[in-house]
C-alpha positions as CSV (number, residue, x, y, z in Angstrom):
1,M,98.0,133.0,88.3
2,N,96.5,130.3,90.6
3,K,98.6,128.7,93.3
4,M,98.9,125.0,94.0
5,R,96.7,123.9,96.9
6,F,99.2,121.4,98.6
7,E,96.5,120.1,100.9
8,S,94.6,116.8,100.7
9,Q,91.0,117.0,99.5
10,D,88.4,118.0,102.1
11,L,86.0,115.1,101.5
12,T,83.5,116.4,104.0
13,A,83.2,119.7,102.1
14,A,83.0,117.7,98.8
15,N,80.1,115.6,100.2
16,I,78.2,118.8,101.3
17,E,78.6,120.2,97.8
18,K,77.0,117.0,96.4
19,I,74.1,117.4,98.8
20,A,73.7,121.0,97.8
21,E,73.6,120.1,94.2
22,M,70.6,117.8,94.8
23,F,68.9,119.8,97.6
24,P,70.1,123.5,97.4
25,G,67.8,124.6,100.1
26,V,69.2,122.4,102.9
27,V,72.8,123.9,102.8
28,T,73.4,127.3,104.2
29,E,76.9,128.7,104.8
30,G,78.4,125.3,104.4
31,K,76.1,123.7,107.0
32,V,73.5,121.0,106.3
33,N,70.0,121.4,107.8
34,F,69.4,117.7,108.4
35,D,65.8,118.2,109.7
36,L,64.9,119.9,106.5
37,L,66.7,117.2,104.5
38,R,64.7,114.5,106.3
39,S,61.5,116.4,105.5
40,L,62.4,116.6,101.8
41,L,63.2,112.9,101.7
42,G,59.9,112.0,103.4
43,D,59.3,111.0,107.0
44,E,58.1,107.5,106.0
45,I,61.6,106.5,104.9
46,H,63.3,107.6,108.2
47,G,61.6,106.3,111.3
48,D,62.6,107.0,114.8
49,E,64.2,103.6,115.3
50,A,66.7,101.8,113.0
51,Y,69.3,99.1,113.2
52,E,72.6,100.8,114.0
53,F,76.2,99.8,114.5
54,T,78.1,102.2,116.7
55,W,80.9,102.5,119.2
56,V,82.6,105.1,121.3
57,G,84.6,107.3,119.0
58,K,82.7,106.5,115.8
59,R,81.8,110.1,115.0
60,A,85.4,111.2,115.3
61,A,86.5,108.3,113.1
62,I,84.0,109.3,110.4
63,A,85.1,112.9,110.6
64,E,88.7,111.9,110.3
65,A,88.2,110.3,106.9
66,G,87.1,113.7,105.5
67,R,89.6,115.9,107.3
68,P,92.3,117.4,105.0
69,I,96.0,117.2,105.9
70,R,99.1,119.2,104.8
71,K,101.6,116.5,104.0
72,T,103.4,115.2,101.0
73,L,105.2,112.2,99.5
74,R,108.9,112.7,98.9
75,P,110.5,110.6,96.2
76,C,113.5,108.5,97.3
77,P,115.3,107.2,94.1
78,E,118.3,105.9,96.0
79,E,116.0,103.4,97.9
80,S,114.1,102.5,94.8
81,K,114.7,99.8,92.1
82,N,114.5,100.7,88.4
83,W,113.1,104.2,89.2
84,D,113.0,105.4,85.6
85,T,111.0,102.4,84.2
86,T,109.0,100.8,87.0
87,E,105.2,101.4,87.5
88,N,105.2,100.0,91.0
89,L,105.2,102.0,94.2
90,Y,106.4,101.5,97.7
91,I,105.2,104.2,100.2
92,E,106.6,104.6,103.7
93,G,104.3,106.3,106.2
94,D,101.0,106.0,108.1
95,N,98.5,104.6,105.7
96,L,95.7,107.0,106.8
97,D,97.7,110.0,105.7
98,V,98.8,108.2,102.5
99,L,95.3,107.2,101.6
100,K,94.3,110.9,101.9
101,L,97.1,112.0,99.7
102,L,96.2,109.4,97.0
103,Q,92.6,110.4,96.8
104,E,92.9,112.4,93.6
105,S,95.8,110.6,91.8
106,Y,94.2,107.1,92.2
107,L,90.5,107.9,92.5
108,G,88.6,105.0,91.0
109,K,91.7,103.5,89.4
110,V,92.5,100.5,91.7
111,K,91.2,97.1,90.6
112,M,91.9,95.2,93.7
113,I,92.8,95.9,97.4
114,Y,94.2,93.3,99.7
115,I,94.9,94.1,103.4
116,D,96.0,92.1,106.4
117,P,95.3,94.6,109.2
118,P,96.1,94.1,112.9
119,Y,93.8,91.4,114.3
120,N,93.4,93.2,117.6
121,T,94.5,90.7,120.2
122,G,94.1,93.2,123.0
123,N,97.4,95.0,122.5
124,D,97.8,98.7,121.6
125,F,98.1,99.5,117.9
126,V,101.1,100.9,116.2
127,Y,98.6,103.0,114.2
128,R,97.8,105.7,116.7
129,D,95.3,108.3,115.5
130,N,94.0,111.4,117.2
131,F,90.5,109.9,117.5
132,T,91.6,106.8,119.5
133,R,90.6,106.9,123.2
134,D,92.7,106.1,126.2
135,K,91.0,104.4,129.1
136,D,89.8,107.5,130.9
137,E,88.4,109.1,127.8
138,Y,86.6,105.9,126.9
139,D,85.1,105.6,130.4
140,E,83.8,109.2,130.2
141,E,82.3,108.9,126.7
142,A,80.8,105.5,127.3
143,G,79.2,106.5,130.6
144,V,81.2,104.1,132.7
145,Y,80.7,106.3,135.8
146,G,77.5,107.5,137.3
147,E,76.7,111.0,138.5
148,E,78.4,110.3,141.9
149,G,81.5,109.0,140.2
150,D,80.7,105.3,140.9
151,R,81.8,102.7,138.3
152,L,78.8,101.3,136.5
153,F,80.5,98.2,135.1
154,R,83.9,96.4,135.2
155,N,86.4,97.6,132.7
156,T,88.3,94.5,131.7
157,E,90.3,93.7,128.6
158,S,87.2,92.2,127.2
159,N,85.5,95.6,127.5
160,G,84.4,97.4,124.3
161,R,87.3,99.9,124.4
162,F,89.6,97.5,122.6
163,H,87.0,96.9,119.9
164,S,86.2,100.7,119.8
165,D,89.9,101.6,119.2
166,W,90.1,98.9,116.4
167,C,86.9,100.1,114.7
168,S,88.0,103.7,114.9
169,M,91.4,102.8,113.4
170,M,89.8,100.8,110.5
171,Y,86.8,102.9,109.6
172,P,88.4,106.0,108.0
173,R,90.9,103.9,106.2
174,L,88.2,101.7,104.6
175,V,86.2,104.8,103.6
176,L,89.2,106.3,101.8
177,A,90.1,102.9,100.3
178,R,86.6,102.5,98.8
179,N,87.1,105.8,97.0
180,L,90.2,104.4,95.2
181,L,88.5,101.3,93.9
182,G,87.2,101.3,90.4
183,D,83.5,100.6,90.0
184,D,84.5,97.0,89.1
185,G,86.9,96.8,92.0
186,V,87.1,94.4,94.9
187,I,88.6,94.4,98.4
188,F,89.8,91.4,100.3
189,I,90.5,91.7,104.0
190,S,92.2,89.0,106.1
191,I,90.8,88.8,109.6
192,D,90.3,86.3,112.4
193,D,87.7,85.7,115.1
194,N,88.7,88.7,117.2
195,E,87.2,91.3,114.9
196,V,85.5,89.5,112.0
197,D,82.0,90.5,113.1
198,N,83.0,94.2,113.5
199,C,84.9,94.2,110.3
200,S,81.8,92.8,108.5
201,K,79.6,95.5,110.0
202,I,82.0,98.3,109.1
203,C,82.3,97.0,105.5
204,G,78.5,96.6,105.3
205,E,78.2,100.2,106.2
206,I,80.9,101.6,104.0
207,F,80.6,99.4,100.9
208,G,76.9,98.5,101.4
209,E,75.5,95.1,102.5
210,C,74.4,94.6,98.9
211,N,78.1,94.6,97.8
212,F,79.1,91.7,100.1
213,I,80.5,88.9,97.9
214,I,81.7,86.1,100.2
215,Q,83.4,85.3,103.5
216,I,86.2,82.9,102.6
217,I,87.4,80.5,105.2
218,W,91.1,79.9,104.7
219,K,92.6,76.8,106.4
220,K,95.8,78.4,107.7
221,R,97.3,75.3,109.3
222,S,97.2,71.6,108.9
223,T,96.7,70.8,112.6
224,P,95.2,72.9,115.4
225,P,97.4,74.4,118.1
226,N,98.0,71.9,120.9
227,D,97.8,74.4,123.7
228,Q,94.1,74.8,123.4
229,V,91.1,72.5,123.8
230,I,89.6,73.9,120.6
231,G,92.2,75.5,118.4
232,A,91.6,77.7,115.4
233,A,92.9,76.2,112.2
234,H,91.4,78.9,110.0
235,E,91.1,82.6,109.4
236,Y,88.7,84.6,107.2
237,I,89.0,86.7,104.1
238,L,86.1,89.1,103.7
239,A,85.3,90.1,100.1
240,Y,83.4,93.2,99.1
241,A,82.8,94.9,95.8
242,K,82.6,98.6,94.9
243,Q,79.5,97.7,92.7
244,V,78.7,94.1,92.8
245,N,76.7,94.2,89.6
246,L,79.8,95.4,87.7
247,I,82.5,93.1,89.2
248,E,84.0,90.4,87.1
249,L,85.8,87.7,89.1
250,N,87.9,85.1,87.4
251,L,87.6,81.3,87.6
252,R,90.1,79.2,89.3
253,N,92.7,77.5,87.2
254,R,92.4,73.8,86.8
255,S,95.2,71.8,88.5
256,K,97.5,69.5,86.7
257,D,95.6,66.5,88.2
258,Q,92.3,67.9,87.0
259,L,93.6,68.4,83.5
260,A,95.2,64.9,83.5
261,R,91.7,63.4,83.7
262,Y,91.1,64.6,80.1
263,R,92.5,62.1,77.6
264,N,91.9,61.3,74.0
265,P,92.3,57.5,73.6
266,D,90.1,57.3,70.5
267,N,91.7,60.3,68.8
268,H,88.4,62.2,68.7
269,A,88.4,65.3,66.5
270,K,87.2,67.5,69.5
271,G,90.3,66.5,71.5
272,P,90.7,65.3,75.1
273,W,87.7,64.2,77.1
274,T,86.6,62.6,80.3
275,S,83.5,60.5,80.9
276,G,80.5,61.8,82.8
277,D,77.1,60.6,84.0
278,L,74.2,60.5,81.5
279,G,71.5,60.1,84.1
280,A,69.3,62.7,85.7
281,N,67.4,62.4,89.0
282,V,63.6,62.4,88.8
283,K,62.1,65.6,90.3
284,G,59.0,65.2,92.4
285,G,58.9,61.5,91.7
286,R,57.6,62.1,88.2
287,Y,59.2,60.4,85.2
288,V,59.4,62.3,82.0
289,S,58.3,60.0,79.2
290,S,60.5,61.6,76.6
291,L,63.6,61.1,78.7
292,Y,62.8,57.5,79.6
293,Y,63.8,55.1,76.8
294,P,66.5,52.5,76.1
295,I,69.9,53.5,74.7
296,I,71.1,50.8,72.3
297,N,74.8,50.1,72.0
298,P,75.5,50.3,68.3
299,D,78.2,47.6,68.5
300,T,76.5,45.0,70.8
301,G,72.8,45.9,70.4
302,E,72.4,45.8,74.1
303,E,69.7,48.0,75.6
304,H,70.5,50.3,78.6
305,Y,67.7,52.0,80.6
306,P,68.1,55.0,82.9
307,P,69.1,54.2,86.5
308,Q,66.4,53.6,89.1
309,N,64.4,56.7,90.0
310,G,66.0,58.6,87.1
311,N,65.8,59.7,83.5
312,W,68.3,60.3,80.7
313,R,69.6,63.8,80.5
314,F,68.7,64.2,76.8
315,N,65.7,63.1,74.6
316,A,66.1,60.2,72.1
317,D,66.8,62.4,69.1
318,R,69.6,64.3,70.9
319,M,71.0,61.0,72.2
320,N,71.1,59.4,68.8
321,Q,73.0,62.4,67.4
322,L,75.5,62.1,70.2
323,I,76.0,58.4,69.5
324,K,76.4,59.2,65.8
325,N,79.1,61.8,66.6
326,N,80.9,59.3,68.8
327,E,80.2,61.4,71.9
328,I,78.8,58.5,74.0
329,Y,81.3,56.2,75.8
330,F,80.5,52.5,76.4
331,G,83.6,51.7,78.4
332,E,87.1,50.6,77.4
333,D,85.8,47.3,76.1
334,G,82.8,48.9,74.4
335,K,80.3,46.8,76.4
336,G,79.8,49.1,79.5
337,R,76.9,51.3,80.5
338,P,76.7,54.5,78.3
339,K,78.4,57.7,79.6
340,L,78.8,61.1,78.1
341,K,82.1,62.3,76.8
342,R,82.8,65.7,78.3
343,F,85.3,67.4,76.1
344,L,87.9,69.8,77.5
345,C,87.1,72.3,74.7
346,D,83.5,72.5,75.8
347,V,84.0,73.3,79.5
348,K,84.7,76.6,81.1
349,E,88.4,77.7,81.2
350,G,88.5,77.3,84.9
351,I,86.5,76.0,87.8
352,T,84.3,77.8,90.3
353,Y,85.9,78.9,93.6
354,T,84.3,77.8,96.8
355,S,84.1,79.6,100.2
356,L,86.5,77.0,101.8
357,W,90.1,77.5,100.8
358,D,92.1,74.5,101.7
359,F,94.0,74.3,98.5
360,V,96.5,77.1,99.1
361,P,99.6,77.0,101.3
362,F,99.5,77.2,105.1
363,N,100.9,80.0,107.2
364,T,104.0,77.9,107.9
365,Q,105.0,78.3,104.2
366,G,104.8,82.1,104.6
367,S,107.5,81.9,107.3
368,S,109.6,79.5,105.2
369,E,109.4,81.9,102.2
370,M,110.7,84.8,104.3
371,T,113.5,82.6,105.7
372,E,114.5,81.5,102.2
373,L,114.8,85.1,101.0
374,L,116.1,86.9,104.1
375,G,117.1,84.4,106.7
376,N,115.5,83.9,110.0
377,I,114.8,87.5,110.9
378,A,111.7,86.5,113.1
379,I,109.9,89.8,113.1
380,F,106.6,88.8,111.4
381,D,104.3,86.4,113.2
382,N,102.9,84.0,110.6
383,P,103.3,86.1,107.4
384,K,100.8,85.3,104.7
385,P,102.1,82.8,102.1
386,V,102.6,84.1,98.6
387,G,100.3,81.3,97.3
388,L,97.3,82.7,99.2
389,I,97.6,86.3,97.8
390,H,98.6,84.9,94.4
391,E,95.3,83.1,94.3
392,L,93.4,86.2,95.4
393,C,95.0,88.2,92.6
394,K,94.0,85.6,90.1
395,L,90.5,85.8,91.4
396,G,90.0,89.5,91.7
397,A,92.5,91.4,89.4
398,C,92.7,91.8,85.7
399,K,96.1,91.4,83.9
400,D,96.8,95.1,83.8
401,G,95.1,96.3,87.0
402,I,96.5,98.1,90.0
403,I,96.7,96.0,93.2
404,F,96.9,98.0,96.4
405,D,97.9,96.9,99.9
406,F,98.1,99.6,102.6
407,F,99.0,97.2,105.5
408,S,102.0,95.9,103.4
409,G,104.0,94.3,106.2
410,S,106.5,91.9,104.7
411,A,105.4,92.9,101.2
412,T,103.9,89.4,100.4
413,T,101.4,91.1,98.0
414,A,104.2,92.7,95.9
415,H,105.9,89.3,95.8
416,A,102.6,87.6,94.7
417,V,102.0,90.2,91.9
418,M,105.4,89.8,90.4
419,Q,105.1,86.0,90.5
420,L,101.7,86.0,88.8
421,N,102.9,88.4,86.1
422,A,105.9,86.1,85.4
423,E,103.5,83.2,85.0
424,D,100.9,84.7,82.7
425,G,102.6,87.7,81.1
426,G,100.4,90.2,83.0
427,K,101.2,93.8,83.6
428,R,99.7,94.2,87.0
429,K,101.1,97.1,89.1
430,F,101.3,97.2,92.9
431,I,101.2,100.0,95.4
432,M,102.5,99.0,98.9
433,V,102.1,101.2,102.0
434,Q,103.7,100.5,105.3
435,L,104.4,102.4,108.5
436,P,108.2,102.3,109.2
437,E,107.7,100.5,112.5
438,P,111.1,100.2,114.3
439,C,112.5,96.7,114.8
440,A,113.2,96.0,118.4
441,P,117.0,96.5,119.2
442,D,117.4,92.9,120.4
443,S,115.5,91.4,117.5
444,E,117.0,89.2,114.8
445,A,116.0,91.8,112.2
446,A,117.9,94.5,114.0
447,K,120.9,92.2,114.3
448,A,120.7,91.6,110.5
449,G,120.9,95.4,110.0
450,Y,117.2,96.2,109.5
451,T,116.1,99.3,111.4
452,N,112.4,99.1,110.5
453,I,109.8,97.0,108.8
454,C,109.9,99.0,105.6
455,E,113.6,98.1,105.1
456,I,112.6,94.4,105.3
457,G,109.7,94.8,102.9
458,K,111.8,96.6,100.3
459,E,114.6,94.1,100.5
460,R,112.2,91.3,100.1
461,I,110.8,92.8,96.9
462,R,114.3,93.2,95.5
463,R,115.4,89.7,96.2
464,A,112.0,88.1,95.3
465,G,112.0,90.0,92.0
466,E,115.4,88.9,91.0
467,K,114.7,85.3,92.0
468,I,111.4,85.3,90.0
469,K,113.0,86.8,86.9
470,E,115.9,84.3,87.0
471,E,113.6,81.3,87.4
472,A,111.3,82.5,84.6
473,G,114.1,83.1,82.1
474,L,113.0,84.3,78.7
475,M,109.4,84.5,79.8
476,A,110.2,87.4,82.2
477,Q,112.4,89.6,80.0
478,N,109.9,92.5,80.3
479,L,108.8,91.7,83.9
480,D,108.6,94.8,86.1
481,I,110.4,93.9,89.3
482,G,111.2,97.5,90.3
483,F,109.5,100.0,92.6
484,R,109.6,103.7,93.3
485,V,110.0,104.6,97.0
486,L,108.0,107.6,98.3
487,I,108.2,108.7,101.9
488,L,105.4,110.5,103.8
489,D,106.6,113.8,105.2
490,D,105.2,117.2,106.3
491,T,104.4,119.7,103.5
492,N,107.2,121.2,101.4
493,M,105.8,124.7,102.2
494,K,106.4,127.0,105.0
495,D,103.4,128.2,107.1
496,V,103.3,131.5,105.2
497,Y,102.2,129.6,102.1
498,Y,98.9,128.7,103.6
499,A,98.2,131.8,105.7
500,A,100.0,134.7,104.0
501,G,97.3,137.1,105.3
502,E,98.4,136.4,108.9
503,Y,101.9,137.9,108.2
504,T,102.7,141.6,108.0
505,Q,104.5,143.0,105.0
506,D,107.7,143.5,107.1
507,M,107.6,139.9,108.0
508,L,107.1,138.8,104.4
509,S,110.0,140.9,103.2
510,L,112.3,138.9,105.5
511,M,111.2,135.6,103.8
512,E,112.9,135.1,100.5
513,D,110.9,131.9,99.8
514,N,107.8,130.0,101.0
515,I,109.4,126.6,100.3
516,K,111.3,124.8,103.1
517,D,115.1,125.0,102.8
518,D,115.6,121.2,102.7
519,R,113.3,120.5,99.8
520,I,114.6,119.8,96.3
521,D,113.0,119.9,92.8
522,M,111.8,116.3,92.9
523,D,110.0,116.9,96.2
524,L,108.2,119.8,94.6
525,L,107.4,117.9,91.4
526,Y,105.7,115.0,93.3
527,A,103.8,117.4,95.5
528,C,102.4,118.9,92.2
529,L,101.5,115.5,90.9
530,L,99.5,114.8,94.0
531,D,97.8,118.2,93.9
532,W,96.9,117.8,90.3
533,G,95.8,114.2,90.7
534,L,98.3,112.6,88.4
535,P,99.5,109.0,88.9
536,L,102.9,108.7,90.6
537,S,104.5,106.0,88.4
538,M,104.6,107.7,84.9
539,P,107.9,108.5,83.0
540,H,109.8,111.6,84.1
541,T,112.6,113.3,82.3
542,Q,114.6,116.4,83.1
543,E,116.8,118.6,80.8
544,K,118.7,121.8,80.8
545,I,117.5,124.8,78.7
546,G,120.3,127.3,79.2
547,A,120.9,127.5,82.9
548,F,117.5,126.2,83.9
549,T,116.3,122.7,84.7
550,I,113.0,121.6,83.1
551,H,111.0,118.6,84.3
552,T,108.7,116.9,81.9
553,Y,106.2,114.3,83.3
554,N,104.6,111.7,81.1
555,D,105.4,113.4,77.8
556,G,103.7,116.6,78.7
557,D,101.1,115.9,81.3
558,L,103.0,118.4,83.3
559,I,106.1,120.5,82.7
560,A,107.7,122.3,85.6
561,C,110.6,124.7,86.3
562,F,111.4,125.4,89.9
563,D,114.4,127.6,89.3
564,K,114.5,131.3,90.3
565,H,114.7,134.2,87.9
566,I,113.4,132.1,85.0
567,S,113.9,133.8,81.6
568,D,111.2,134.6,79.0
569,A,113.0,132.4,76.6
570,V,112.5,129.4,78.8
571,V,108.9,130.2,79.5
572,K,108.3,130.5,75.7
573,E,110.0,127.2,75.1
574,I,107.8,125.4,77.7
575,A,104.7,127.1,76.2
576,K,105.6,126.0,72.7
577,R,105.5,122.4,73.8
578,Q,101.9,122.9,74.9
579,P,101.8,120.8,78.0
580,L,98.5,120.1,79.7
581,R,99.9,121.7,82.9
582,A,102.8,124.0,83.7
583,V,104.0,125.0,87.1
584,F,106.7,127.5,88.2
585,R,108.2,128.8,91.5
586,D,106.4,131.9,92.7
587,S,109.7,133.4,93.8
588,G,111.1,132.6,90.3
589,F,109.6,135.9,89.2
590,A,111.0,139.2,90.4
591,S,107.7,141.0,90.2
592,S,104.0,140.8,89.5
593,P,104.4,142.2,86.0
594,E,106.8,139.3,85.2
595,K,104.1,136.8,86.3
596,I,101.5,138.6,84.2
597,N,103.9,138.3,81.2
598,V,104.1,134.5,81.7
599,E,100.3,134.3,81.6
600,E,100.2,136.3,78.4
601,I,102.9,134.1,76.8
602,F,100.7,131.0,77.6
603,K,97.6,132.7,76.4
604,L,99.3,133.2,73.1
605,L,101.3,130.0,72.6
606,A,99.4,127.4,74.7
607,P,95.9,128.7,75.6
608,N,94.8,125.2,76.8
609,T,97.6,124.8,79.3
610,S,96.7,125.2,83.0
611,V,99.4,127.3,84.6
612,R,100.1,127.5,88.4
613,V,102.8,128.7,90.8
614,I,104.0,127.5,94.1
């Protein structure tokens, strides 16, 4: 009977397997012969020189994305809201580890990612990874010192080390994030001038320059800061697709003012309309004879010619048909120059977005929204306004897609998703990931009782959800304002689980179990979900069969029993339900013959069930 792996996927090994499938001869004992691979690909496509974006620590950052970890996500129902029914997730922990753990459960399932990462103002990051360099390490790798130990250049705060650390922090996270996006998925990244160039280069390398969509300029404040000669009043939002030819972005909703321009004063059968120009500019200075003619007002008989240096947009036959259909407008008094009636029913449902966003709230509104919900806790500098991410969700997400934010911060993204769902009846789901960064002891947040940022984010979602549901009334009866809390932790398993061969039989006999003493059934169940690549937001029930507890996930995607000394009767009952997967505790069986008996039961009653032990 196979054992659960309980280790995140080794992406490097997986990539080597893909290379071996295409070029079997270049992989020997798990190592790639790159010289041979280059020869097989043809020297002409790989010259000695090429444009390259690099920094000190890049190789380690790339390797980190593929390195497996032995960690897990532990469910925390007591911190959650509507645990049994919600499809939203709030995950506490370092987002690099969380991204690794989600690689199989959410591979290709995310429609939209939005992140607001650290902007790198020269300060150290909260996200410290084992591939970041301190000053001495950076100096050594970058060749700051000569052979005699002499400094070769000044190491100031403008030095590349600060950029290198930021790039090394971002690179593996974006590699893993790309894996989670569906082929029609999109990622939006908020960034400012400090790292926008490096962020663009990293995204171009990971997503491909061909998948660049746009660099949005967001006007974040109405006036520039008065402590600078030239003050930045904007930030950027980089947009990249997983596969740009498959992505479908949505049009922007028309505003109330724009819709108000459409009226129907003559009760036209096609409904509301607004007037538009009938003229067309002459291209290359050449008139088109078929488009240059007089339009005759049917009521006054007056002739109207195209404007100077122009033609009409339609030929005479088409124009006469429009006049006959009452689709040409001659002014309120019927004596004006002719114009085209543009009917609301004929135009696109929305309008095209531009790269300049000055129509969404400023940063100051983000702060006021936090204050309204939680009081003046003053821990987030200029949190993003709900309206900004709300608009990004309308642009990039479908009504039932997963929206992922792994720099969740104050959980503005979760707030925006719930608000948008309340407005249009959507079923979008969110996954928030945030490091539980402690609040400073003397901060307003700490005084208000919050020990870390995650507590603030969770409380914001609770309060925002209730407020949205109350304001929406009957429109939000089925609105999902809950979230399941999962907390990153070390593996549930003792070291012996991964390296039983390193222990003697005498040592093994002293160990009654290979599961850590502080772990419960729910911890084990969610570790199995991750290992088997199942989503973490599906329905879960538990029941008693005799003295044993049975866990059923998503109506039979998985059935588990983690009790010891499980009886044949219970095993048979589970097998009769024919789940897709079944898992038991290895120590639940007194001997190897008992485990063999379980395998035989499933072969007989549920031959298509995959059975494993932990």
